[in-house]
C-alpha positions in Angstrom: -13.3 4.3 11.5 -14.2 1.4 9.2 -12.1 2.3 6.2 -13.2 2.6 2.6 -13.7 -1.1 1.9 -15.9 -1.7 4.9 -18.0 1.4 4.5 -21.3 0.9 2.7 -23.1 3.4 0.5 -26.0 3.2 3.0 -23.6 4.4 5.8 -22.3 7.2 3.6 -25.8 8.4 2.7 -26.9 8.3 6.4 -23.9 10.2 7.5 -24.6 12.8 4.8 -28.2 13.1 6.0 -29.9 11.6 2.9 -31.5 8.4 1.7 -29.3 5.9 -0.1 -31.6 6.3 -3.2 -30.9 10.0 -3.3 -27.2 9.4 -3.2 -27.5 7.1 -6.1 -29.3 9.8 -8.0 -26.0 11.9 -7.9 -23.4 9.1 -7.8 -23.3 5.7 -9.4 -21.7 4.2 -6.3 -19.0 4.4 -3.8 -16.2 4.5 -6.3 -17.7 7.4 -8.2 -18.2 9.3 -5.0 -14.6 8.7 -4.0 -13.4 9.9 -7.4 -15.4 13.1 -7.1 -14.1 13.7 -3.6 -10.5 13.2 -4.8 -10.9 15.5 -7.8 -12.5 18.2 -5.6 -9.3 18.1 -3.4 -7.0 18.7 -6.4 -9.1 21.2 -8.5 -8.7 24.3 -6.4 -4.9 23.8 -6.2 -4.7 23.2 -9.9 -6.6 26.4 -10.6 -4.3 28.3 -8.3 -1.2 26.6 -9.8 -2.2 27.7 -13.3 -2.7 31.3 -12.1 0.7 31.3 -10.3 2.5 29.9 -13.3 1.0 32.7 -15.5 2.1 35.4 -13.0 5.8 35.5 -13.9 6.1 39.1 -12.6 6.5 37.9 -9.0 9.4 35.8 -7.8 9.0 32.0 -8.3 10.0 31.2 -4.7 7.1 33.3 -3.5 4.7 31.7 -5.9 5.8 28.2 -5.0 5.5 29.1 -1.3 1.9 30.3 -1.9 1.0 27.1 -3.7 2.5 25.0 -0.9 0.6 27.0 1.8 -2.6 26.9 -0.1 -2.4 23.1 -0.6 -1.9 22.6 3.1 -4.8 24.8 3.9 -7.0 22.8 1.5 -5.8 19.4 2.6 -6.0 20.1 6.4 -8.5 22.9 6.7 -11.8 21.1 6.2 -13.8 19.2 8.7 -12.6 15.9 7.1 -9.2 14.8 6.2 -10.0 14.2 2.5 -6.4 14.4 1.5 -5.8 11.0 3.2 -8.0 9.5 0.5 -5.1 9.8 -1.9 -3.5 6.9 0.0 -6.2 4.3 -0.5 -5.2 1.4 -2.6 -8.5 1.6 -4.5 -7.4 4.9 -6.1 -5.3 3.0 -8.6 -8.4 1.9 -10.6 -9.4 3.2 -14.1 -12.2 5.3 -12.6 -9.5 7.5 -11.1 -7.7 8.4 -14.3 -9.0 12.0 -14.3 -7.9 12.5 -10.7 -4.4 11.1 -11.6 -4.1 13.4 -14.6 -5.1 16.4 -12.5 -2.6 15.4 -9.8 0.1 14.9 -12.4 -0.6 18.4 -13.8 -0.4 19.8 -10.3 2.9 18.0 -9.7 4.1 19.5 -13.0 3.2 23.0 -11.8 5.2 22.5 -8.7 8.1 21.4 -10.8 7.8 24.4 -13.2 7.7 26.8 -10.3 10.7 25.1 -8.7 12.6 25.2 -12.0 12.3 28.9 -12.1 13.8 29.5 -8.6 17.5 29.8 -7.8 17.8 26.1 -7.1 16.1 25.3 -10.4 18.6 27.5 -12.2 21.4 25.6 -10.5 19.9 22.3 -11.5 19.2 23.3 -15.1 21.3 20.5 -16.5 20.3 17.9 -13.9 16.8 16.8 -14.7 17.0 13.9 -12.2 18.1 16.3 -9.4 15.2 18.7 -10.1 12.8 15.8 -10.3 14.0 14.5 -6.9 13.7 18.0 -5.3 10.2 18.3 -6.8 9.1 14.9 -5.5 10.4 15.8 -2.0 8.4 19.0 -2.0 5.3 17.5 -3.4 5.5 14.5 -1.0 6.0 16.8 1.9 2.9 18.8 1.1 0.7 15.8 0.5 2.1 14.2 3.6 1.0 17.0 5.9 -2.4 15.4 6.2 -0.7 12.5 8.2 1.0 15.0 10.5 -2.2 17.0 10.9 -4.1 13.9 11.8 -1.8 13.4 14.9 -2.7 16.9 16.2 -5.9 18.2 14.6 -6.2 21.0 17.1 -3.0 22.6 15.7 -3.9 25.9 14.0 -4.1 25.1 10.3 -2.9 28.6 9.1 0.3 28.4 11.2 0.8 24.8 10.1 0.4 25.8 6.5 3.0 28.5 6.7 5.5 26.3 8.5 4.9 23.5 5.9 5.5 26.0 3.0 8.7 27.3 4.7 9.9 23.7 5.2 9.1 22.7 1.6 11.2 25.5 0.2 14.1 24.5 2.6 13.8 20.9 1.5 14.0 22.0 -2.1 17.1 24.0 -1.4 15.5 27.4 -2.3 17.6 30.0 -0.5 15.8 33.2 -1.4 13.3 34.2 1.1 9.8 34.4 -0.3 8.6 38.0 0.2 5.4 39.9 0.0 2.4 39.2 -2.2 
């Protein structure tokens, strides 16, 4: 692996099975391609998070567990470990503002779901405590891509369920997420 900085647009185009000129027809360059890839890793989770937030009829712990599980499936389920792109230092640039807004909204959805669980109720007056629990959960879910990288043959579905279980335990959620 060469890394982002050492990878040329020619290499990306060849790997994708197209000419470099064709790639430039769709993307202005490597940074724009990276931004699109990053946004594509957050968009499905954000769509699901919005739906889960609106579904207040089901227990919040179950909805949070589903979001965690789905995120792990997305981050680790594809042929490439696209979630690891979040860690690139280049992602701090202005071109990535939309990605950061989307990711912040997703983090907020995690926090809102956590806030409506039993532990969220206990932490109602402790904003810093709730923020810490949320950061731990969100960090655990985003960090699974590093764990998955060490054993890519591990069944992703089982890994996703175990990670979702662990996230709720880390948050301090005591109720067992049940059924759909």
